[in-house]
N, C-alpha and C positions, 0 to 999 in steps of 0.2 A: 858297431859294438853289439854283441848279443845281450839279451835280457839277463841271462845268468851272470855274465861278466859285470854288467851294470849293478846288479844286486850285490855281488861280492865286493866290488869296489866301494859301494856305498856303505856296507857294513864295516869294511876296513877303515874308511874315513871317519865314521862315527866313533869307532873304537879308539882310533889314534887320538882324536880330539879329546876323548874322555880318559885316556890312559888305561884302557881295558885290553887285556890280553885275550887271545882266543880261549884259553882255559877259563878265564874269569867270565867271559861271555857265556860259555857253556854252563857253568855253575849257576849264573844268574837266570839262565833260560830254562834250566831243568832238562838239558840234553847232555849227552856224553861229549867229552872233548873230541873224540874221534868223529862225531857227527859234524862238528864245526870245522875240523881240519879237512874232512871229506868235502864239505861245501867249498872250501878255499882251493881245493885241488882243481887246476886248470883242465884236467882231463874229464872231470865230471861235468856233464852238460845240463843237468836238470836239478832244480831245487824245488821242493814242494812248498806250496803256500802255507801249509801247516808249520813247517820249519821256519819259514820267514816270520810267521805270526809269533811263534815261541821266542825267536830271537828279538823281535820287536818288544814283546812283553818283558824280556830280560833287560832291555835298554829303557824300558818305561816310555815307549813311544807307540803311537797307533800305526796301523798299516797306512792310513791316509797321510800321516806325517812322513813316514818312510818314503812312500812313493811320490810325494809332492816335490821331490828334488828335480831340478832342471835336467839332470842326466837321463831321466826317463822320458822326457817329452819328445825327443827326436829319434827314438829307436825305430829301426826299420822292422817291417813285418818279417817274422821268422818262418821260413818255409823249409820243411824237412821231408 
């Protein structure tokens, strides 16, 4: 799994558990809904750390809390 995919899946999981839609995540995070939907797009390969931080702020979690999930522990090095 690529880092981007792991990040997206983790945001989806958190939002599902909390009953938050992508539009609501955008509103809470101070970004446009198109930004969130663009992140969710499988064709997009990169997500900025600034966007991840804004989304974490919207979910009221720290970057450390977000990335402490086991799904990030076994990711392979990405070579492009």
